[in-house]
C-alpha positions as CSV (number, residue, x, y, z in Angstrom):
1,M,-27.2,22.3,169.8
2,T,-27.1,25.6,167.7
3,F,-26.7,26.1,164.1
4,Q,-27.1,29.7,163.3
5,G,-23.9,31.6,164.0
6,Q,-22.3,29.3,166.4
7,T,-21.6,25.2,166.7
8,Q,-21.6,23.5,169.9
9,H,-17.8,23.6,170.3
10,D,-17.3,27.0,169.2
11,A,-18.6,30.1,170.3
12,N,-17.2,32.3,167.6
13,P,-19.5,33.2,164.6
14,D,-20.1,30.7,162.0
15,I,-18.2,32.3,158.8
16,R,-20.8,30.8,156.5
17,V,-23.5,32.7,158.4
18,S,-21.0,36.0,158.7
19,L,-20.8,35.7,154.8
20,G,-24.7,35.2,154.3
21,C,-24.4,31.6,153.3
22,T,-26.8,28.8,154.3
23,P,-24.7,26.2,156.8
24,V,-24.5,22.8,155.1
25,I,-23.7,19.5,156.6
26,N,-21.6,17.9,153.6
27,L,-22.1,14.4,153.3
28,T,-21.0,14.1,149.8
29,G,-17.4,13.5,150.9
30,T,-15.0,15.1,148.5
31,L,-17.3,16.9,145.8
32,T,-15.8,20.2,145.0
33,T,-19.3,21.9,144.9
34,L,-19.6,21.5,148.6
35,G,-15.8,22.5,149.5
36,G,-14.0,19.2,149.3
37,I,-13.2,17.5,152.5
38,S,-12.7,19.9,155.6
39,A,-9.0,21.0,155.6
40,R,-6.8,19.6,158.3
41,P,-5.9,21.9,161.0
42,E,-2.3,22.0,160.1
43,A,-2.9,22.6,156.6
44,I,-5.0,25.6,157.6
45,A,-2.5,26.9,159.8
46,A,0.3,26.5,157.1
47,A,-1.9,28.4,154.8
48,A,-2.7,30.9,157.2
49,A,1.0,31.4,158.2
50,I,2.4,31.9,154.6
51,M,-0.5,34.4,153.7
52,G,1.2,37.1,155.1
53,R,4.8,36.3,154.0
54,G,6.5,37.0,150.8
55,V,8.4,33.7,149.1
56,D,9.9,32.9,145.9
57,I,7.0,30.6,144.2
58,V,9.4,28.7,142.2
59,E,11.6,27.9,145.0
60,L,8.5,26.9,147.1
61,Q,7.3,24.7,144.1
62,A,10.7,23.1,144.3
63,R,10.2,22.3,147.9
64,A,7.0,21.1,146.9
65,S,8.6,18.7,144.4
66,R,10.8,17.1,147.1
67,A,7.7,16.7,149.4
68,I,5.8,15.1,146.7
69,A,8.6,12.6,145.8
70,E,8.9,11.6,149.3
71,V,5.3,10.7,149.6
72,T,4.4,9.1,146.0
73,G,7.9,7.5,145.3
74,A,7.8,9.6,142.0
75,E,10.8,11.7,140.6
76,A,9.3,15.1,140.9
77,G,6.2,17.1,141.4
78,F,4.5,20.2,141.9
79,V,1.0,22.0,143.2
80,A,-1.5,23.2,140.7
81,A,-4.7,25.2,141.2
82,C,-6.7,22.0,141.0
83,S,-6.6,18.5,139.8
84,S,-8.3,19.7,136.4
85,A,-5.7,22.2,135.9
86,G,-3.2,19.6,136.6
87,I,-4.6,17.5,133.9
88,C,-4.5,20.3,131.6
89,M,-1.0,21.2,132.3
90,A,0.0,17.4,131.8
91,V,-1.5,17.2,128.4
92,A,-0.1,20.8,127.2
93,G,3.4,19.4,128.6
94,A,3.1,16.4,126.5
95,M,2.7,18.5,123.3
96,T,5.2,21.0,124.3
97,G,8.0,19.4,126.3
98,D,10.0,22.3,127.8
99,R,10.4,24.2,124.8
100,M,9.1,27.7,125.6
101,T,8.4,28.7,122.1
102,A,5.8,26.0,122.0
103,I,4.8,26.5,125.6
104,E,3.7,30.3,124.2
105,Q,2.3,28.8,121.2
106,L,-0.5,27.1,122.8
107,P,-3.6,26.7,122.3
108,D,-2.2,26.6,118.6
109,T,-0.7,23.2,118.2
110,T,0.7,23.5,114.8
111,G,3.3,21.4,114.1
112,M,3.2,19.5,117.3
113,K,1.6,16.1,118.4
114,N,-1.8,17.0,119.5
115,E,-3.9,13.9,120.3
116,V,-4.8,12.3,123.4
117,V,-6.3,8.7,123.5
118,I,-8.7,7.8,126.0
119,Q,-11.3,5.0,126.5
120,V,-14.8,5.6,125.8
121,G,-15.5,4.5,129.0
122,H,-13.3,7.1,130.9
123,L,-15.4,10.2,129.4
124,V,-16.4,11.0,132.6
125,N,-18.2,14.4,133.7
126,Y,-17.0,15.3,137.2
127,G,-18.4,18.8,137.2
128,H,-17.5,19.3,133.7
129,P,-16.6,17.0,130.9
130,I,-13.1,15.5,131.1
131,T,-12.5,16.0,127.4
132,Q,-12.8,19.9,128.2
133,D,-9.4,19.6,130.1
134,I,-8.0,17.8,126.9
135,R,-9.1,20.2,124.7
136,L,-8.4,23.4,126.8
137,A,-4.9,22.8,125.9
138,G,-5.4,22.8,122.4
139,A,-5.2,19.1,122.2
140,R,-7.7,16.7,120.4
141,V,-9.8,13.9,121.9
142,R,-9.0,10.6,120.3
143,A,-11.5,8.3,122.1
144,F,-11.7,4.6,121.3
145,G,-13.5,1.5,122.4
146,S,-17.0,1.3,123.8
147,V,-18.7,1.9,126.9
148,N,-18.7,-1.7,128.0
149,S,-16.0,-3.5,125.8
150,T,-12.5,-1.9,125.1
151,S,-9.4,-4.0,124.3
152,Q,-5.7,-3.5,124.1
153,E,-5.9,-3.8,120.1
154,Q,-8.1,-0.9,120.0
155,L,-5.8,1.2,122.2
156,A,-2.8,0.3,119.9
157,G,-4.7,1.3,116.7
158,A,-6.1,4.4,118.3
159,I,-2.3,5.4,118.8
160,G,-0.7,7.1,115.7
161,P,2.0,9.6,114.5
162,D,0.0,12.4,116.3
163,T,-0.3,11.0,119.3
164,A,0.8,13.2,122.3
165,A,-0.3,11.3,125.4
166,A,-2.8,8.8,126.7
167,L,-5.2,9.5,129.7
168,F,-6.4,6.8,132.1
169,V,-9.0,8.0,134.6
170,V,-9.5,6.1,137.9
171,S,-13.1,6.8,139.5
172,H,-16.3,5.5,140.3
173,H,-17.9,7.4,137.7
174,C,-15.9,5.5,135.0
175,A,-17.9,2.6,133.2
176,P,-17.4,-0.5,135.5
177,D,-17.0,-3.3,133.0
178,G,-15.0,-3.8,130.2
179,Q,-12.3,-1.4,130.5
180,I,-8.6,-2.1,129.8
181,P,-6.7,-2.8,133.1
182,F,-3.8,-0.2,134.0
183,A,-1.0,-2.2,133.9
184,D,-2.0,-3.3,130.2
185,F,-3.0,-0.1,129.2
186,A,0.7,1.4,130.4
187,R,2.3,-1.3,128.4
188,V,0.6,-0.7,125.3
189,C,1.5,2.8,125.6
190,R,5.1,2.1,126.7
191,E,5.9,0.1,123.8
192,R,4.9,3.0,121.5
193,G,6.6,5.6,123.3
194,V,3.5,7.2,124.4
195,P,3.4,9.1,127.9
196,V,0.5,8.0,130.3
197,I,-1.4,10.7,132.5
198,V,-3.5,9.3,135.3
199,D,-6.3,11.3,136.8
200,L,-6.5,10.1,140.4
201,A,-8.1,13.1,141.9
202,A,-10.3,11.2,144.6
203,E,-7.8,8.3,144.8
204,Y,-5.9,7.5,147.9
205,D,-3.4,5.5,146.0
206,L,-0.2,8.1,145.8
207,T,2.4,5.3,144.8
208,G,0.9,2.4,143.0
209,Y,0.2,3.8,139.5
210,H,3.9,5.4,139.5
211,K,5.1,1.8,140.1
212,A,2.5,0.3,137.6
213,G,4.0,2.6,134.6
214,A,2.2,6.0,135.0
215,D,4.5,9.0,133.5
216,I,2.4,11.6,135.5
217,C,-0.3,11.5,138.1
218,I,-2.8,13.9,139.3
219,H,-4.6,14.0,142.7
220,S,-6.5,16.5,144.5
221,A,-5.1,18.2,147.5
222,H,-8.4,19.2,149.0
223,K,-10.2,16.0,148.9
224,F,-8.7,13.0,151.1
225,V,-5.2,14.8,151.6
226,G,-7.1,17.6,153.4
227,G,-5.1,20.4,151.9
228,A,-6.4,23.8,150.7
229,T,-8.0,24.0,147.1
230,A,-5.0,22.5,144.9
231,G,-4.3,19.8,142.5
232,I,-0.8,17.5,143.3
233,V,1.0,16.6,140.2
234,S,3.8,13.9,140.4
235,G,5.7,11.9,138.0
236,R,8.9,11.8,135.9
237,K,10.9,14.7,136.1
238,D,11.1,15.5,132.4
239,V,7.2,15.0,132.1
240,V,6.7,17.0,135.5
241,R,9.0,19.8,134.5
242,A,7.1,20.3,130.8
243,A,3.7,20.2,132.8
244,F,5.3,23.0,135.4
245,L,6.5,25.2,132.7
246,Q,2.8,25.8,131.3
247,N,2.5,28.4,134.5
248,Y,4.4,30.6,131.7
249,G,1.9,29.8,129.2
250,I,-1.8,28.5,129.3
251,G,-1.3,27.6,133.0
252,R,-1.0,31.3,133.9
253,P,-5.0,31.6,134.5
254,M,-4.7,28.5,136.4
255,K,-2.1,29.3,138.7
256,V,-1.9,28.1,142.3
257,G,-1.4,30.5,145.4
258,K,1.3,30.1,147.9
259,E,-1.1,29.2,150.5
260,G,-2.3,26.3,148.3
261,I,1.1,25.1,147.9
262,A,2.0,25.4,151.6
263,A,-1.0,23.6,152.7
264,A,-0.4,20.8,150.3
265,I,3.0,20.0,151.4
266,V,2.0,19.7,155.3
267,A,-1.3,17.8,154.2
268,L,0.6,15.4,152.2
269,R,3.2,14.6,155.0
270,A,0.2,14.4,157.6
271,F,-1.7,12.0,155.5
272,K,1.6,9.9,154.9
273,A,1.8,9.4,158.6
274,E,-1.7,8.4,159.3
275,D,-2.6,5.1,160.4
276,R,-5.2,4.0,157.7
277,A,-7.0,1.2,159.6
278,A,-7.4,3.4,162.5
279,V,-8.9,6.3,160.4
280,R,-11.2,3.9,158.8
281,A,-12.5,2.7,162.0
282,E,-13.0,5.9,163.3
283,L,-15.0,7.1,159.9
284,Q,-17.4,3.9,160.3
285,K,-18.6,5.3,164.1
286,P,-21.1,7.6,162.3
287,L,-22.1,5.4,159.7
288,L,-23.2,2.8,162.2
289,Y,-24.9,5.4,164.3
290,W,-26.9,6.6,161.5
291,R,-27.7,2.8,160.4
292,D,-29.1,2.3,163.8
293,A,-31.0,5.3,163.8
294,V,-33.1,4.3,161.0
295,A,-33.4,0.5,161.6
296,D,-37.1,0.4,162.9
297,I,-38.2,2.6,160.2
298,A,-40.4,0.4,157.6
299,G,-39.5,0.8,154.0
300,I,-35.8,1.8,154.7
301,S,-32.8,-0.3,154.5
302,A,-29.0,1.1,155.5
303,E,-25.9,-0.7,154.9
304,L,-22.4,0.0,155.1
305,D,-21.1,0.6,151.2
306,P,-17.2,0.0,150.9
307,D,-15.7,2.5,148.4
308,P,-16.2,1.3,144.7
309,T,-12.3,2.1,143.8
310,D,-11.3,0.2,146.7
311,N,-10.1,3.3,148.8
312,P,-9.7,2.5,152.7
313,F,-13.3,4.1,153.9
314,D,-16.9,3.0,153.9
315,R,-20.1,5.1,153.2
316,L,-23.7,4.2,154.2
317,R,-26.0,3.3,151.5
318,V,-29.7,4.2,152.4
319,T,-32.3,2.7,150.3
320,V,-35.8,3.4,149.9
321,L,-37.6,-0.1,149.2
322,P,-40.3,-0.2,146.4
323,D,-43.0,-0.7,148.5
324,A,-42.2,2.4,151.0
325,G,-44.8,4.8,149.4
326,F,-42.0,7.3,148.8
327,K,-38.9,7.8,147.1
328,A,-35.5,8.2,148.0
329,V,-35.4,11.8,146.0
330,D,-37.9,12.8,148.4
331,V,-35.9,12.0,151.0
332,V,-33.2,13.8,149.6
333,H,-35.3,16.6,148.8
334,A,-36.3,17.0,152.4
335,L,-32.6,16.9,153.7
336,E,-31.4,19.6,151.6
337,K,-34.6,21.9,152.2
338,G,-34.0,21.5,156.1
339,S,-32.0,23.3,158.8
340,P,-29.3,22.9,158.7
341,S,-29.3,21.6,154.8
342,I,-27.6,18.4,154.4
343,R,-26.3,17.1,151.3
344,V,-25.8,13.4,150.0
345,R,-24.4,11.7,147.3
346,T,-27.1,11.1,144.8
347,H,-25.3,9.2,141.8
348,Q,-27.8,6.2,142.1
349,L,-30.9,8.1,143.3
350,E,-32.9,6.8,140.1
351,H,-32.5,3.5,141.6
352,G,-33.7,4.1,145.0
353,S,-30.8,4.9,147.0
354,F,-28.3,7.7,148.3
355,V,-25.2,7.5,150.1
356,M,-23.8,9.3,153.2
357,D,-20.2,10.1,153.4
358,P,-18.7,10.8,156.8
359,R,-15.2,12.4,155.8
360,S,-16.3,15.9,155.8
361,L,-18.5,15.4,159.1
362,G,-18.1,18.5,161.6
363,Q,-18.0,18.4,165.1
364,G,-21.5,18.0,166.7
365,E,-23.1,17.0,163.4
366,R,-23.4,13.3,163.9
367,D,-26.3,13.3,166.1
368,V,-28.1,16.4,164.1
369,V,-27.9,14.2,160.9
370,A,-29.4,11.2,162.7
371,E,-32.3,13.3,163.7
372,R,-32.7,15.0,160.5
373,L,-32.6,11.7,158.6
374,R,-35.4,10.4,160.5
375,A,-37.4,13.6,160.3
376,A,-36.7,13.8,156.4
377,I,-38.2,10.2,156.1
378,G,-41.3,11.2,158.2
379,E,-41.7,14.3,155.8
380,A,-41.3,12.1,152.4
381,R,-44.2,10.1,153.8
382,T,-46.4,12.8,153.7
383,N,-44.9,15.1,151.3
384,R,-44.2,13.3,148.0
385,G,-42.4,15.1,145.1
386,E,-42.6,14.7,141.4
387,G,-39.8,12.4,141.2
388,V,-36.1,12.5,140.1
389,Q,-36.2,14.4,136.9
390,A,-38.3,17.1,138.7
391,W,-35.5,17.3,141.5
392,K,-32.9,17.8,138.8
393,I,-34.9,20.3,136.9
394,E,-35.2,22.1,140.0
395,R,-31.3,22.1,140.6
396,A,-30.5,23.2,137.0
397,N,-33.0,26.3,137.4
398,A,-31.1,27.2,140.4
399,L,-27.9,27.6,138.2
400,R,-29.9,29.4,135.5
401,H,-31.0,32.0,137.9
402,W,-27.5,32.6,139.6
403,P,-26.6,35.0,141.4
404,D,-30.0,35.3,142.7
405,T,-31.0,32.6,145.4
406,Q,-33.9,30.8,145.1
407,S,-35.7,33.1,147.5
408,E,-34.6,36.1,145.4
409,A,-35.3,34.4,142.1
410,A,-39.2,33.8,143.5
411,S,-39.8,37.2,144.6
């Protein structure tokens, strides 16, 4: 197999190599830092087709609204630059409504309700703190409860005369225990006239939270949907309109291009038409192949790991057992440094495991991953590193040296 400049199935130059970048096999799944899930062919075609054409963006967004409503069951929708932008615009809309004078006033919130309530267990960092999505609009964060115990009474107590909205996050990053279930969260807010914003960036459920009482939901278009980089906003028409109108205020620096809108429309419709069970079964094939590839290696355990928020797919959790003589971080480090570089999910690295997500796997990469995984384990046995903290420091230093690459920084 070839990796530098071409793939097994494509003799054309690899655009990554042409741009001077290192080819990467993305086994993190949807992480934005690695480009999200590879876009669907039909979404790529739609983005390319509209790039050379003029279009009225307001009209295009109106067509997107119809497509989003068809797929989600919501009253309306629009395409944002990303899910983070969608959250920020939804928060802004909750404060301003559709009043243009208020929209142009932000982030100055004088005279507006400007607090957003959120459970402490939902204060996640998904590349940056979610609190910044709130504060960028000029709103204030009103966190309540504790990381492992939050009650409906605490939610009711957090809502006051300055409450503009409530934000509910659905993510494996959230605290796993003691959080208010969504139906109860929505009911308490609805009884007090507080709109509920739901962050569903990586979640497959496009309809359930609307049915359960969400006023506005935000999904990522470039994760499971398979579109270009964008966010999909859906909800009540008046709430969506208020968020959309932020394009004429603080949403201007977050504007989405025509290619992102077109790709999102096409990708959403393709996603809706898919057979979820069949897709899941197909995605399991490389996982089972990799599991079998390391089954005979002492000190290694590999098992299918269903998605923690019940999305319809699995990952492979690879655990380095305590008596292996090396650590999971050593294997991860070897995977990253090899050629091609292989990136995995590392949220549980301190606990001795990493996770392999197949949803961004490219053609011809399944066998490469199996070979490199076995090789990385072998390398870890003889080239043990200094542990998880040292690995984290190395990654942090790479950002501090940017835009110099590691080789440039060392020279």
